[in-house]
LOLUM-888697 format. One record per atom (N, C-alpha, C): x, y, z; residue in one letter. Coordinates in steps of 0.05 Angstrom, whole numbers, plus 5000, padded with zeros to 4 digits. Each point is the difference from the previous one (the first is absolute). Layout:
% LOLUM-888697
XYZA
...
END
This chain:
% LOLUM-888697
750310685081M
500150195021M
498950314984M
501850074979P
499250274988P
497050044988P
498849794993A
496950015000A
498650105027A
500449825021L
499250145028L
501250245006L
501950054994V
500650285019V
498550214980V
499949994972L
498650134982L
497150035004L
498649745006A
497250035008A
499550115026A
501949945023F
499450185022F
500250344994F
501850114994F
500950244995F
497350084981F
499949924978T
497350064983T
497850055016T
498749815019A
497850035014A
500050165025A
502750045005F
500450245027F
499150224987F
501850054980L
500050234992L
497450194989L
498449844982L
497349984990L
498350115023L
500249785015T
498150025023T
500450325018T
502450015010F
500950235010F
499350264989F
500449984973F
499550264985F
497250044992F
498249825004V
496950024991V
498750075028V
500949905019L
498350025023L
499450295006L
501650195000P
499250285007P
498150094979P
500049934976T
498350114982T
496649845007T
500449745004I
497349915012I
498650155026I
502050015020I
499150205022I
498750184998I
501950204982R
498650254993R
497249984984R
499749844984V
497649954986V
497849915020V
500949805016A
498149885020A
498950255018A
502050205004K
498650205023K
498250184980K
500650084977E
498850144980E
497249894999E
500049764991R
496949915001R
499149815019R
501150075025R
498949915026R
499849725005R
501649814984F
500349745006F
501249975026F
498749995022F
501149895022F
499049775016F
501349915016D
499349815026D
499050115019D
497550065005Q
498950155018Q
500149805030Q
500850135020P
500349925028P
496949875012P
500049775011N
497449875005N
500649935031N
498049815014E
500449975025E
502649694997E
500449904975R
501849775002R
502350074990R
500650344996S
502250024985S
502450055023S
502150004995S
502450065018S
501450234987S
499250164985H
500450284990H
498350245009H
500750235002R
498050155009R
499450294979R
501649954979V
499350234978V
499749874975V
498550084981P
499149894973P
502650014980P
501049784996T
502349944985T
499849874973T
501250094983P
499549874970P
501049725001P
498249794981S
500349785006S
500049834973S
501850154982L
500249854976L
502749894991L
502049945025G
502649984991G
500749764988G
497749824998G
500549754990G
500250054967G
499550204987I
499550024973I
503450074996I
500950145015G
503650034996G
501149715006G
498849905019I
501649655004I
499649844976I
497750044986F
499249854982F
501850024972F
500050304994A
501550124982A
502949934999A
501050035019G
503249935003G
500249694996G
498749865013T
500349724997T
499449864971T
497750084988V
500049884977V
501650094978V
500650265005C
501950134976C
502549875005C
500949935017A
502849905011A
500049674990A
497749835005V
500149734993V
499849954968V
497850224990V
500649964971V
503150134982V
501350155018L
502150104987L
502349815001L
500349845018W
502049885016W
500049695000W
497049904995T
500449694999T
501449874982T
501349865003P
502149844979P
497649894977P
501050064977L
498249944975L
499249695002L
501449815006P
499249744998P
498149945025P
499950135018A
498449955019A
497050165004A
500150134980F
497550275003F
497849864987F
499849774985G
497849984987G
497849875018G
500949855026M
498349875014M
499050235023M
500750264995L
498850215021L
497850144994L
498949974977Q
497750094981Q
498049995022Q
499349775010Y
497549965025Y
500650155018Y
502449995013I
500750105024I
499550334998I
501050104980L
499550324994L
497350054996L
498249814985A
497250014998A
499050055029A
500649805019A
499350005024A
500450285018A
502450094995F
500750225011F
498150274988F
499749954975V
498050284989V
497449985010V
498649725007L
497549955011L
500050125033L
501749905011I
500150045033I
500350335003I
501550104980F
500750275001F
497650204995F
498549884976L
497250174996L
498049935027L
499749815010L
498749915022L
500750185029L
502450085001G
500850135022G
499850324993G
500050054977V
499450304992V
497450065007V
498449894981Y
497149955003Y
498750005028Y
501949845017D
498550045034D
500750285010D
503050094993D
501050215018D
498150264988D
499149974978L
498650224992L
497349995003L
498149774995M
497649985004M
500149745017M
499649985031P
500349795011P
497949764989P
500149785000I
498749774995I
499149835021I
497849874997S
499849735017S
501449835001S
500849905027P
501649745008P
499349774970P
497649975000A
499649764980A
501350074972A
499850264989K
500850104975K
503349945004K
500950095015K
502649985005K
501949755004K
498049815014L
500749724998L
500049874974L
497950054983T
499649914976T
502650084979T
500550235004G
502250094984G
502949855004G
500449915026Q
502249955010Q
500349654996Q
497249934999L
499749714985L
501149964973L
499150234987L
500149974967L
503150015002L
501450165014V
503350034995V
501349705010V
498849855023A
501049785010A
499349824981A
497949964984V
499349804984V
502150054973V
500650214988L
501850094978L
502449875010L
501650045021L
502449965010L
499949715002L
498449845012T
499949725003T
499649864971T
497950124987Y
499449774976Y
501650104978Y
501550234997K
501250084981K
502450044996K
501450145029A
502450025008A
501549815009A
498849775007N
500549745019N
501750085024N
498250225011I
501150055029I
498349805022I
501449795010Q
498249835013Q
501349795017Q
499249975025I
500749765019I
499949774987I
501549794998S
499649724992S
499749795020S
501250075026S
499949825021S
500050155031S
499449845018F
499950095025F
502749935012F
501349874988Y
503349935009Y
500549855030Y
497849835004G
500049845019G
498250055025G
498950334996V
498750065022V
497649855003V
499049905021F
497849855004F
500249744986F
502449914995G
500049754985G
499050034972G
499950254987I
499550004976I
502350124980I
500349874979H
501950084981H
498750124973H
500649854985A
498950134964A
496750025007A
499150244991L
497050084999L
498749854967L
497449975002P
498649974976P
500050314987P
499749954968E
500150274989E
498250255008E
497149935006L
498050125007L
500850135029L
501249865016M
500650095028M
502850184999M
501849964983Q
501650184989Q
499350324992Q
497950004984H
499150254993H
498450075020H
498449905015A
498550105022A
502050155019A
501249815009L
502350085024L
501350234995L
501050034973S
501550194990S
498550274999S
497450004995I
498750224993I
499150125029I
499749805021L
499650095027L
502250165016L
502549914991I
502450115007I
500650234993I
499750084972I
500150264987I
498850265015I
497249824996I
497850245004I
500450065037I
501049775016G
500650055026G
502250225005G
502449964981I
502350165012I
499550314985I
498149994982I
499450294984I
498250135025I
498549855010N
498150165019N
501650045029N
501949855003A
501650015024A
501950234996A
501350124981F
501050194996F
498650325002F
497049874989N
498350295007N
499050035022N
500149805021L
498750075024L
503050125020L
502449904991I
502050085015I
500850254997I
498850174976D
501050234992D
498350195018D
500650065020G
499050195023G
501650205018G
502249994996I
501650205011I
502450034982I
501450325002N
502050034979N
502449834997N
500449884977G
502649864997G
499849695000G
498249935012L
499449675007L
499749834973L
498450024990A
499849814976A
501350074983A
501250204997G
502550044975G
502649855012G
500450085029S
502249855010S
499449684998S
498249925006V
499549694994V
500849934978V
499050154976G
499949934973G
502850024992G
501550245008L
502950044994L
501549695009L
499049935024L
501949785013L
499149774979L
497849944994A
499649784988A
501249994972A
499850254987C
501250014972C
502849955000C
501850105022V
502650004997V
500649645003V
498749955027A
500849675003A
499049864982A
498049974989F
499349854974F
502050064978F
499850244990G
502250104977G
502249884999G
501550025028A
502549904998A
500149714996A
498049875014W
499849684994W
500049934973W
498250154988F
499149974968F
502849994985F
501450315006Y
503050044988Y
501949815002Y
500549785023L
501549875005L
499949754988L
496649924995V
499449774982V
499949994976V
500450264986G
499850084971G
497350064987G
497950075024M
497449984988M
499550344996M
500850064979M
500850354997M
497550144991M
498149834988E
497550195004E
498250075024E
500449855018F
499150045027F
501450075012F
502750075000A
501550205017A
499850284987A
499650034976V
499750274986V
497450095014V
497649854998I
497550075017I
500450085027I
501949855017A
499750055025A
501750275007A
502749984989I
501450274999I
498950244993I
498649974975S
498850314993S
498050095015S
497849815013L
498650085024L
501650095021L
502049865009A
501350155018A
501250254996A
500950064976G
500550315000G
498450154995G
497249954995A
498050194997A
498550045030A
500049745014I
499350065028I
501950235013I
502549905000L
502050225018L
500250274989L
498950014975A
499650334994A
497850075011A
498149815003F
497250075013F
500650115030F
501049845015L
500850015026L
500350295007L
502150104985R
501150295003R
498250175006R
497149934986Y
497850225008Y
497749885016Y
500749795012N
497649835013N
500650005031N
503150045009F
500549975029F
498550295012F
499849975020T
498850225023T
501950234993T
499250254994P
497450114991P
499549874972P
497949874996A
499249854976A
498550204982A
501750044974R
498950144981R
497849914984R
499949714998I
498649834984I
499849725003I
497649875001F
499049785006F
500649824973F
500449745001M
500149844980M
497149904985M
498050035021G
497349965000G
499649694987G
497649904990D
500249774992D
500949914977D
500550224977T
501749964983T
502549885002T
501550075023G
502849875006G
499849825014G
498249965017S
499849745022S
499249794987S
498350044979L
499249744984L
501949874981L
501350234989L
502349914980L
502149895022L
501050125019I
502249825012I
499449775010I
497549955011G
498949755004G
499849834983G
498850054977T
500649814974T
502849894992T
501850225002V
502849934990V
500849795020V
499650045030C
501349835025C
498849774998C
497249944990A
498849794998A
501549824973A
500250114978I
501849904979I
503049895008I
501650185011L
502449955009L
499949775025L
498549995018A
499849815015A
499049694995A
498350024982I
499149744987I
502749854984I
501050234984E
502349904983E
502649895011E
499950145020F
502649945020F
499249725008F
497849935015I
499049795011I
500549764978I
498550024977E
500149794977E
502949954986E
501750254998S
502549974986S
501949895018S
499950085026N
501949875017N
500449684998N
497649864991H
499949745001H
499949864972H
501150194982T
500049924968T
503250104993T
500850185013I
503250064997I
501949735001I
502049924992P
501949805005P
500549995031P
499849695011A
500549955029A
502050085006A
502350024983D
502850065012D
500250275002D
498750164986S
500250305006S
500650095026S
501450235008P
500750075029P
497850175006P
498050044981Y
498050225009Y
497149875003Y
500449725007V
497249864998V
500050015033V
497250105016L
499850015025L
497649865011L
500649845022G
498449795008G
496950235012G
497949885000G
497850145008G
499350264990G
500149964970A
499450244985A
497650165013A
497149865004P
498150105001P
500350175024P
501349925021A
500150145025A
501750265000A
502149954982L
501950234994L
498250194986L
498349964980A
498650184986A
497650075022A
499249935015I
497650115023I
501950215021I
502749905000A
501750165020A
500450334985A
500249954979V
500750284987V
497250164997V
498049885001L
497250144998L
498549945031L
502050005017I
498249905026I
498450195010I
500550235003L
498450305006L
497650024986L
499750024979P
497050004989P
498649745001P
501349734997I
498349745004I
499450005029I
501850065017F
498949955030F
498150195008F
500250234991D
497650215007D
498249934992D
499449944974T
497649964982T
498349725024T
501949814999L
498849765012L
498650075026L
501650165020S
500550035026S
496950194999S
499950184988V
497650245000V
497549804991V
499949824984F
498049914988F
499149745025F
501749835011A
499749835025A
498650225021A
500650255002R
498750115027R
497350094995R
499450054976R
497650134990R
498049734999R
501449804990L
497449775001L
499649955024L
502349995022A
499849925029A
497550135012A
499950284992K
498350155016K
497150024984K
499849794979G
497549994987G
499250194982G
501850124982G
499450184988G
501949924969G
499450164981S
501349954976S
502950004995S
501549844985P
502750064993P
500950234993P
498050094985F
500650234980F
498950255011F
499150045029S
499050265009S
502350095007S
500250294989P
502850155010P
500050115031P
502049985010D
500750095029D
502950115001D
500750065023K
502750045003K
501249825022K
500549774991T
501649775020T
502349914978T
500050144977H
502749884986H
502450075018H
502449874995I
501850005008I
501850345006I
499750094979H
500750275001H
498250195018H
497449965007H
498950165017H
501049945027H
500749695005Q
501149975027Q
502450165003Q
501349944981M
502850235004M
499950255009M
497650134986L
499350265007L
498650065027L
498849805008R
498749975028R
501950035021R
503249934993L
502049995019L
500950245003L
499350214991G
501350234993G
502450034981G
499949824983L
502150074977L
499650144978L
501750124986S
499050174975S
500149854975S
499050074976H
499649814983H
503149854991H
501850244999N
503049884992N
501149815020N
499450075023Q
501449815022Q
498349734999Q
497249974993S
498749734998S
501049904978S
500350104976T
501149894974T
502449925000T
502050085016L
502649915006L
500249805021L
498349945017I
499749805018I
499049764986I
498250054989L
498449744981L
502149924984L
501350154985M
501949894974M
502449885017M
501050135021F
501649805014F
499349725007F
497049985012V
499049755004V
500149794981V
498750154969N
499949864977N
502949904994N
501950195002L
503149894992L
501049765017L
499550025029L
499949745022L
499249774986L
497550004991F
498649764993F
501549884980F
501150184973V
501049964978V
503049785011V
500850245017F
503149765005F
499749815015F
497849955022V
499849775012V
498949774983V
498350054977M
499549794983M
502249914983M
502350214992L
502349944983L
501449855018L
501050035023I
501449885021I
499449694996I
497149945012F
499149785008F
498949874971F
500850084978H
498449914972H
500549674995H
501949865009T
500349764996T
498049825013T
498750105026L
498249815011L
497449954983L
499450124982G
497549954985G
497850115000G
498450014983T
497650154997T
498549985028T
498949745007K
498450025026K
501150135022K
502149895006M
501150115028M
500750294995M
500450134976L
500550324997L
497450105004L
497749884990L
497550135004L
499649995025L
500249835019G
499649935025G
501250245020G
502750014991L
501650215015L
499050324993L
499650034975E
498250244988E
497650045014E
497849825004F
497650055013F
501150055032F
501249835013T
500650075028T
501450285007T
501550124979L
500850255002L
498650234998L
498449924978A
498250244990A
497750045020A
498949745011S
498250045022S
501050165029S
502549895007I
500650135023I
500650284998I
500850134972F
500350284994F
497350125003F
498249844985G
497150184999G
498149955022G
500449815022L
499250015025L
501150255018L
502650034998F
501250195018F
499050314990F
500350014972L
499650264986L
496650065010L
498549804998Y
497350045005Y
498850095029Y
501649825015Y
498850055032Y
501750285010Y
502550014984K
501250255018K
498550284985K
499149994979S
498150254983S
497749965014S
498849825013K
497549995014K
500350195025K
501849985011K
500550155029K
500150234994K
500650134972T
500050294999T
497450144992T
497849804996I
497850094996I
498250155020I
END
C-alpha cells in the first residue's frame, strides 16, 4: 500500500505543477487546438496536457514499482514512450490516419509479443475457449488498437476521456492490488494520480486539453489493464475471494463508454454507406450536448451511467460471461437508442 500511495501522489504532484508551465509555453508558441465544425469548444485551447500526464505517470511507475516486479515492465514502458511520441507528433503536426494507425500497430505488437499482453481464450463465448497462438496475437493486437482509438474518439468534451480513464485505473488498480499484482497496480494508480491532476485544468472552463498525447496514452494503459485483468482473473487461485465471474464482461463494463461509442458510431456510418472512419458529430458526447447539457453536466451523467454498468455487472458476475455480455449489450443498446432518438428531436 505505501508504494501505491507514493505513486499516486508523485504522479499527481508532478502533473499538477508541470501543467501550468505547459499551458504558458503552449500559449506563447501558439500550440492551440483550433475550433472547427466538429469541435465542441469555441476558443483556441492548448492541447498538450498529455505531456504532463505522461511525465507524472512514467516517473511514478519508475520510482515506486517494487524492484522484483520491475523487470517485466521494460517493454510496457517502451510502449508508453512510443505512444507518447506518436501523440506529441500528431498534436504538433497532425499526421494521416494511416501513419497514426501504423504507430499504434507497432505499440500493439510490442505489447503483445514482448510484454505478453494478450488474450488467450474466448472463455466460452460462441462456444470457443482456448485460442491458437496466432489468433491470440491477432485478437490482442486488434483489442489494443481498438481501445486506444476508442479513447481517442471519446475525447470530445471537457473531462470525459480523463474521467473514464480515472474510473478504469481506480477499478483495475484496486483489483490488482488485492490480488498482489503490484506492477499493474502501480501503473494504474500512477496514471490515476496524473489524470486527477489534469482534470483540475480540464473541466469547464478548460485551460488545456489532453490532446492525442494524453488520449493515446490513457487508451494504451487501459488496454493493458483490461487484458491483464481478464487473463489474471483466470490464473489466480480459484479459492481467492477476488476471482470474479464473467471477467471479459466486467472489463467491458469498466470501458463501456468508449467501446460502445466507437461501435455505435461506426455502425451508423456503415449503415449510411459511408466510411467508418469519416469524422462526424454523432458521438455520444455530441448527442448529450444537443440535449442542451453543458460539458460538465454531460460528463457527470455519462460517468454515472458508466458506474451503473460496473455495479450491475459486479452484482450479477456469477451469471458468467455469456449472460453478462447479453445483459450488457441489451442495456447499452437501450441507452444508446434512447439518447440517439432523444437528441435527434432537438435538431
